[in-house]
Each structure stands twice: as structure tokens, then as C-alpha cells.
C-alpha positions as CSV (number, residue, x, y, z in Angstrom):
1,M,-13.3,27.3,-27.4
2,V,-11.1,30.3,-28.3
3,G,-10.0,30.9,-31.8
4,G,-10.9,27.4,-32.8
5,A,-8.7,25.8,-30.1
6,V,-10.3,23.2,-27.8
7,K,-9.6,23.7,-24.1
8,R,-7.4,21.0,-22.7
9,K,-8.4,19.1,-19.6
10,R,-6.2,18.8,-16.6
11,Y,-6.2,15.6,-14.6
12,A,-4.4,15.0,-11.3
13,V,-2.8,11.6,-10.5
14,V,-2.5,11.3,-6.8
15,V,-0.1,8.7,-5.3
16,V,-1.6,8.0,-1.8
17,T,-0.6,6.0,1.2
18,Y,-1.0,6.0,5.0
19,G,1.9,8.2,5.8
20,E,4.3,8.2,8.8
21,V,6.0,11.1,10.5
22,E,9.5,11.8,9.2
23,K,10.8,13.9,12.1
24,L,10.3,11.8,15.2
25,T,8.8,14.1,17.8
26,L,5.8,13.7,20.1
27,K,4.4,16.9,18.5
28,N,4.3,15.2,15.1
29,L,3.2,11.8,16.4
30,W,0.1,13.0,18.3
31,P,-2.0,14.2,15.4
32,S,-1.0,11.2,13.3
33,S,-2.1,8.7,16.0
34,R,-5.4,10.5,16.5
35,R,-6.2,10.4,12.8
36,I,-5.4,6.6,12.8
37,L,-7.9,6.1,15.6
38,K,-10.6,8.2,13.9
39,V,-10.2,6.8,10.4
40,I,-9.2,3.2,10.9
41,T,-9.7,1.9,14.5
42,S,-13.2,3.5,14.7
43,Q,-14.4,1.2,11.9
44,I,-14.0,-1.9,14.1
45,V,-14.1,-0.5,17.7
46,K,-16.3,2.3,18.9
47,V,-14.0,4.6,20.6
48,P,-15.6,7.4,22.7
49,S,-14.4,10.8,21.6
50,F,-12.8,11.7,24.9
51,L,-10.8,8.4,24.8
52,I,-9.3,9.1,21.3
53,Y,-6.9,11.7,22.7
54,L,-5.9,9.5,25.6
55,I,-5.3,6.4,23.6
56,A,-3.6,8.2,20.7
57,D,-1.3,10.1,23.0
58,Y,-0.4,6.9,24.8
59,R,0.4,5.2,21.5
60,S,2.4,8.2,20.4
61,T,4.5,8.1,23.5
62,K,5.1,4.4,23.2
63,H,6.2,4.7,19.5
64,F,8.4,7.7,20.3
65,I,10.3,5.8,23.1
66,N,10.5,2.6,21.1
67,W,11.7,4.2,17.9
68,R,14.0,6.7,19.5
69,W,15.6,3.9,21.7
70,N,16.3,1.8,18.6
71,G,17.3,4.7,16.3
72,Y,14.4,4.1,13.9
73,E,13.3,6.8,11.4
74,S,10.5,6.1,8.9
75,S,11.5,6.2,5.2
76,L,7.9,5.9,4.0
77,L,7.3,9.5,2.9
78,A,10.7,9.7,1.2
79,I,10.0,6.5,-0.7
80,N,6.5,7.6,-1.7
81,R,7.9,10.9,-3.0
82,A,10.4,9.0,-5.0
83,Q,7.7,6.7,-6.4
84,T,5.7,9.8,-7.3
85,K,8.7,11.2,-9.2
86,R,9.3,7.9,-11.0
87,L,5.7,7.7,-12.0
88,E,5.7,11.2,-13.3
89,T,8.8,10.5,-15.4
90,A,7.2,7.2,-16.7
91,L,4.0,9.0,-17.6
92,K,5.9,11.6,-19.6
93,E,7.5,8.7,-21.6
94,K,3.9,7.4,-22.3
95,E,2.5,10.8,-23.2
96,A,1.6,9.6,-26.7
97,E,-0.7,7.0,-25.1
98,L,-2.7,9.5,-23.1
99,P,-6.0,10.7,-24.5
100,S,-5.7,13.8,-26.7
101,G,-6.5,17.1,-25.0
102,V,-5.5,15.8,-21.5
103,D,-2.6,17.1,-19.4
104,V,-1.6,15.1,-16.3
105,D,0.0,16.3,-13.1
106,V,1.4,13.8,-10.5
107,L,1.1,14.5,-6.8
108,D,1.5,12.7,-3.5
109,A,-0.9,12.7,-0.5
110,Y,-1.4,10.8,2.8
111,Y,-4.1,9.7,5.2
112,F,-2.3,10.4,8.4
113,V,0.3,13.1,7.8
114,P,0.3,16.3,5.6
115,P,-0.5,16.8,2.8
116,Y,-3.8,15.1,3.9
117,L,-5.7,13.5,1.1
118,E,-9.1,15.0,2.0
119,D,-7.6,18.5,2.0
120,M,-6.0,17.9,-1.3
121,L,-9.2,16.5,-2.8
122,Q,-11.0,19.7,-1.9
123,R,-8.3,21.8,-3.6
124,L,-8.1,19.6,-6.7
125,K,-11.8,19.7,-7.2
126,E,-11.5,23.4,-8.0
127,E,-8.4,23.0,-10.2
128,Y,-8.8,19.8,-12.2
129,E,-11.3,18.2,-14.4
130,G,-10.5,14.6,-13.2
131,I,-8.6,12.7,-10.5
132,V,-6.9,9.3,-10.6
133,L,-6.1,8.0,-7.2
134,V,-3.2,5.5,-7.0
135,P,-3.2,3.6,-3.7
136,M,0.2,2.2,-2.6
137,I,-1.3,-0.9,-1.0
138,P,-1.9,-3.7,-3.4
139,V,-4.8,-5.4,-1.6
140,E,-7.9,-3.3,-1.1
141,S,-10.0,-3.2,2.1
142,A,-11.9,-0.8,4.3
143,F,-8.7,0.0,6.1
144,S,-6.6,0.7,2.9
145,C,-8.1,2.1,-0.3
146,G,-11.5,2.1,1.5
147,V,-10.2,5.2,3.4
148,A,-9.7,7.0,0.1
149,C,-13.2,5.8,-1.1
150,R,-14.8,7.5,1.9
151,M,-12.9,10.7,1.5
152,V,-13.8,10.8,-2.2
153,S,-17.4,10.3,-1.4
154,D,-17.3,13.1,1.2
155,V,-15.8,15.6,-1.1
156,Y,-17.4,14.7,-4.5
157,G,-20.7,13.1,-3.6
158,N,-22.4,11.7,-6.7
159,E,-20.0,13.6,-8.9
160,R,-17.3,11.1,-8.0
161,Y,-18.5,8.7,-10.7
162,S,-17.5,11.0,-13.5
163,L,-14.7,12.9,-11.9
164,V,-12.6,10.3,-9.9
165,R,-11.1,6.9,-10.6
166,L,-9.6,4.9,-7.8
167,M,-7.3,2.1,-8.9
168,N,-8.0,-1.3,-7.4
169,K,-7.3,-5.1,-7.7
170,L,-3.7,-4.3,-8.3
171,W,-2.8,-7.5,-6.4
172,A,-4.4,-9.7,-9.1
173,D,-2.3,-8.3,-12.0
174,D,-0.1,-10.9,-13.5
175,E,2.6,-8.5,-14.6
176,L,2.9,-7.0,-11.1
177,Q,3.4,-10.5,-9.7
178,R,6.1,-11.2,-12.3
179,I,7.8,-7.9,-11.3
180,Y,7.6,-9.1,-7.7
181,V,9.2,-12.4,-8.5
182,D,12.0,-10.8,-10.5
183,H,12.6,-8.2,-7.7
184,L,12.9,-11.0,-5.1
185,F,15.3,-13.1,-7.0
186,S,17.4,-10.2,-8.2
187,C,17.9,-9.2,-4.6
188,L,19.1,-12.8,-3.8
189,S,21.4,-13.2,-6.9
190,D,24.6,-12.2,-5.1
191,S,23.6,-13.5,-1.6
192,M,24.3,-16.7,0.3
193,F,20.8,-18.0,-0.7
194,Q,21.6,-20.1,-3.7
195,K,19.8,-22.9,-5.3
196,G,20.5,-26.4,-3.8
197,A,22.8,-25.0,-1.1
198,S,20.6,-25.6,1.9
199,S,17.0,-25.6,3.2
200,F,15.6,-22.1,3.0
201,G,12.2,-20.7,3.9
202,L,10.5,-17.5,2.6
203,V,8.1,-15.4,4.6
204,L,5.8,-13.2,2.5
205,V,4.8,-10.3,4.8
206,I,1.4,-8.6,4.4
207,H,-0.9,-6.5,6.6
208,G,-3.2,-8.9,8.5
209,T,-6.9,-8.3,8.7
210,L,-9.9,-8.9,11.0
211,V,-11.5,-12.3,10.7
212,K,-14.1,-12.1,13.4
213,D,-15.4,-9.3,15.5
214,R,-15.5,-9.3,19.3
215,A,-18.8,-11.2,19.3
216,G,-17.3,-13.9,17.0
217,N,-19.2,-12.7,13.9
218,P,-17.8,-11.8,10.5
219,P,-16.7,-8.1,10.4
220,K,-19.3,-5.7,9.1
221,V,-16.7,-3.9,7.0
222,F,-14.9,-5.2,3.9
223,T,-11.6,-6.6,5.2
224,G,-10.0,-8.1,2.0
225,L,-9.5,-11.4,3.7
226,D,-10.2,-13.5,0.6
227,E,-8.1,-11.2,-1.6
228,T,-5.2,-11.5,0.9
229,S,-5.4,-15.3,0.7
230,R,-5.7,-15.4,-3.1
231,F,-2.8,-13.0,-3.5
232,F,-0.5,-15.2,-1.3
233,E,-1.4,-18.4,-3.2
234,M,-0.8,-16.7,-6.6
235,M,2.6,-15.4,-5.4
236,K,3.6,-18.7,-3.8
237,R,2.8,-20.7,-7.0
238,K,4.8,-18.3,-9.2
239,I,7.9,-18.3,-6.9
240,M,7.9,-22.0,-6.4
241,A,7.5,-22.6,-10.1
242,D,10.3,-20.2,-11.1
243,G,13.6,-21.7,-12.3
244,R,15.5,-19.5,-9.8
245,N,13.6,-20.7,-6.8
246,V,15.8,-21.6,-3.8
247,F,13.0,-22.1,-1.2
248,S,11.8,-25.4,0.2
249,D,8.6,-23.7,1.4
250,I,6.9,-20.3,1.5
251,R,4.6,-19.0,4.2
252,Q,2.3,-16.1,4.7
253,G,3.3,-13.7,7.5
254,C,0.6,-11.3,8.6
255,M,1.3,-8.1,10.6
256,N,-1.8,-7.9,12.9
257,H,-3.3,-5.4,15.3
258,S,-4.9,-6.4,18.6
259,A,-8.1,-4.4,18.6
260,G,-11.5,-5.4,17.3
261,G,-11.5,-9.2,17.6
262,E,-9.8,-12.2,16.0
263,W,-7.2,-11.4,13.3
264,T,-5.5,-13.6,10.7
265,A,-3.8,-16.6,12.2
266,D,-0.9,-16.9,9.8
267,T,1.4,-14.3,11.5
268,V,5.0,-13.5,10.9
269,Q,5.9,-14.9,14.3
270,K,4.1,-18.2,13.5
271,A,5.9,-18.5,10.1
272,I,9.3,-17.9,11.7
273,E,8.7,-20.4,14.5
274,E,7.5,-23.1,12.0
275,F,10.6,-22.7,9.9
276,R,12.8,-22.8,12.9
277,H,11.0,-26.0,14.2
278,E,11.5,-27.6,10.8
279,G,15.2,-27.0,10.9
280,C,15.6,-24.5,8.1
281,D,19.1,-23.3,7.5
282,G,18.1,-19.8,6.5
283,M,15.1,-17.5,6.0
284,V,14.2,-14.7,3.7
285,M,11.6,-12.1,4.3
286,F,9.8,-10.1,1.6
287,P,7.0,-7.7,2.4
288,Y,5.0,-8.2,-0.8
289,G,1.8,-6.7,0.8
290,F,3.3,-3.2,0.7
291,F,4.6,-1.1,-2.2
292,A,6.8,0.9,0.2
293,D,8.8,0.1,3.2
294,N,7.4,1.5,6.5
295,S,7.5,1.0,10.2
296,E,5.6,-2.3,9.9
297,T,8.0,-3.8,7.4
298,E,11.5,-2.4,7.8
299,Y,11.2,-2.0,11.6
300,E,8.7,-4.4,13.2
301,A,8.8,-7.4,10.7
302,R,12.6,-7.0,10.1
303,R,13.3,-7.0,13.9
304,L,11.4,-10.3,14.1
305,L,13.6,-11.7,11.4
306,D,16.8,-10.4,13.0
307,H,15.8,-12.0,16.3
308,S,14.8,-15.4,14.7
309,G,17.9,-17.1,16.0
310,L,18.9,-18.3,12.5
311,D,22.4,-17.5,11.3
312,M,21.3,-17.0,7.7
313,V,18.6,-14.3,7.2
314,Q,17.9,-11.7,4.5
315,Y,15.4,-9.0,4.3
316,V,14.3,-8.1,0.8
317,G,12.9,-4.5,0.8
318,C,9.6,-3.6,-0.8
319,I,9.3,-2.8,-4.5
320,N,9.8,0.9,-3.4
321,D,11.0,3.1,-6.3
322,S,11.8,0.3,-8.7
323,P,11.9,1.4,-12.4
324,A,10.1,-1.8,-13.4
325,F,7.3,-1.0,-10.9
326,A,7.0,2.6,-12.1
327,G,6.8,1.4,-15.7
328,W,4.0,-1.0,-14.9
329,L,2.2,1.5,-12.7
330,S,2.3,4.2,-15.4
331,G,0.6,1.8,-17.8
332,K,-2.2,1.2,-15.3
333,V,-2.6,5.0,-14.8
334,V,-2.8,5.5,-18.5
335,D,-5.7,3.0,-18.6
336,E,-7.5,4.8,-15.8
337,V,-7.0,8.2,-17.5
338,R,-8.5,6.8,-20.7
339,N,-11.4,5.3,-18.8
340,L,-12.1,8.6,-17.0
341,K,-11.9,10.6,-20.3
342,G,-14.2,8.1,-21.9
343,I,-16.8,8.4,-19.1
344,Q,-16.7,12.2,-19.4
345,D,-17.0,12.2,-23.1
346,A,-20.1,9.9,-22.8
347,Y,-21.6,12.3,-20.2
348,S,-20.9,15.2,-22.6
349,T,-22.5,13.4,-25.6
350,L,-25.6,12.7,-23.5
351,G,-25.8,16.3,-22.4
352,V,-25.3,15.3,-18.7
353,E,-23.5,17.6,-16.3
354,E,-20.2,15.9,-15.1
């Protein structure tokens, strides 16, 4: 305290996601692929160190040829930066709702491309009194926000309980689900998908998850399988019950990997084939399991839709930098800042070091 003034606290709000290379070169893809193997794949398959480079470099070359041949460039980082800016603006509009004596800076970070989250956490530990991590994947698992959990634990140790808040269970929020429904139907409002016109199907795309390991046993890591199923059922009920609904049925479409064992059975390919077999006149795809479009949504899943053989198809992009999404997210961040400040105040009252 100087001259009677109480020192203000600085909190960092970090918008974090996987991250994909923006400039498509092998030099950029190699380190990203290696990090994916070390951080994600190694949780379900034990990869010898000497193989990591071989497998990662093979995957990088495969992606490079595939994406370059089809003219694909990832928009994920650009979208995440735009989300970060929108969140920053929305938080400034909610400044009066933040705890007194707290200033907030909003930053972006990534698991697989710079700026790396673990490096940023090391720096923020020296500069800020508190951190709020905002994962851009709605369903938590060891492969999504669990990555952030491990990095926080590595950097902060036991101090993490009073210095860091990691937002979770975003998928279960009723307001987010309402924003999703409004986003979906607003994108269809001027399209050929109109109520009563024909038989339409909706594929809700989400990242699949491991169901059984190679030995046929339940995975040893938290996969978010139950949460994924519950999220889908909640969204399906809300969409089907909405007065604007144009769909005869809605199916889950999982984007799976191949390593580690048995993955979720309700794939995008299965959903598309079932709708085709049932004679649907048209199909809509919405990647509700992602907050930002990426190579799995706007490239892989969309290509499956475009090659479905149906004349009427529409891809509805992720929530991306929607103002409604930013407004909702800023409210959740304000709640987490309040919680963190409350914990730190309680520690201070008890005379415990934060």
C-alpha cells in the first residue's frame, strides 16, 4: 500500500485451443505433429521416443500433400484471435461486474503451435496474480482441457488451486445451447432448408473419443464419453422442439482417430449413409462440438458432406466469433474471475500464502 492506495491485482484470461499451422509448410507442420504425438497420442498409445519423429514426420508430409493438393489453409488461429478480441471487448463492457481492484488482460495460446500454453503459463506466473483459462472445446476430456490441466499442474504445482481457474462443463450450459440453436436456424433462414419443404437430416459433428483400449477394456484416461452423449441428447431435444425446426431427424457425427482401440461408433460417415439410405432430400452439417472451425470441421467433415451424393447440402460453420457467443462467454469469465478473487481473499484472511 502506497499513500493509502490498495495495489490492484492483474489477472490474465487465456483463450486456449489446439492450434494449427497457418502457413502450410513442412517446416511448420513437423513440430506441431510431434507435439500432438507427445501430448495427445501418448496418453492412449505408448510411442517409443525414436518413433515419434518418424510417425510425426510421416503425418506432416501426408497433411502437407493432402492440404496443398486441395488448396486448404487452416483458419483456426485467425478465428481464435478474433474470438479473443471479441471476448476482450465484451469484458470491457462488463467491467463494472468484475471484482473491485482487479484488472484483466485477454490473451490467446495454443497446445501445438506458438505461442505455446506452457511457455505462456511460465511467463504469466511472474506477471499476474491470477489466471483464468478459457478452453475453446465445449466437452472436457483428457485430450482437450485435460491438456491444459496437466500444463497448469506442471507450472503451478499446488499453487494452482489459488492462482488458476480452468473453465469446464461449458457443454451443459442452457444459454450456450440456446445460442447454438439460434445460430443454426439463423444460418438456415435464407436457405433452401425450409420447414415442411422436404425431408431433411441434420448431422451434429463432434470430436469422437476412445470407448475401449486395444485390450477391450475401458480407457484409463478420462475420455468425456458420457458428456459427449449427454450434450448430443440435450442439443437434439432443443432443436427438435424449436418452432423453426426443419429436420425429420438429427444424428451424432463423430470425427474419430484410429489409434488406441475402439472409438465412438456414431461417425459422420455412418450418419450420412443412414440419411442417404432413408431417402433424405437434403442434409445439414453443424460442428457443435467445436467453438472454432478447423481442419476437422471445415475440411474433413465438410468434404464428407460435399461428397454425400445429395443435391441439397449445407454446412453451418462453428459459432466462431459470434457476438452472442462472446457475450455469453464473457459472463462465464466474469464468474470465474469473481471465484478466483474470492478464493484469494479467503486465503489472505486465513493468513495462507497464495
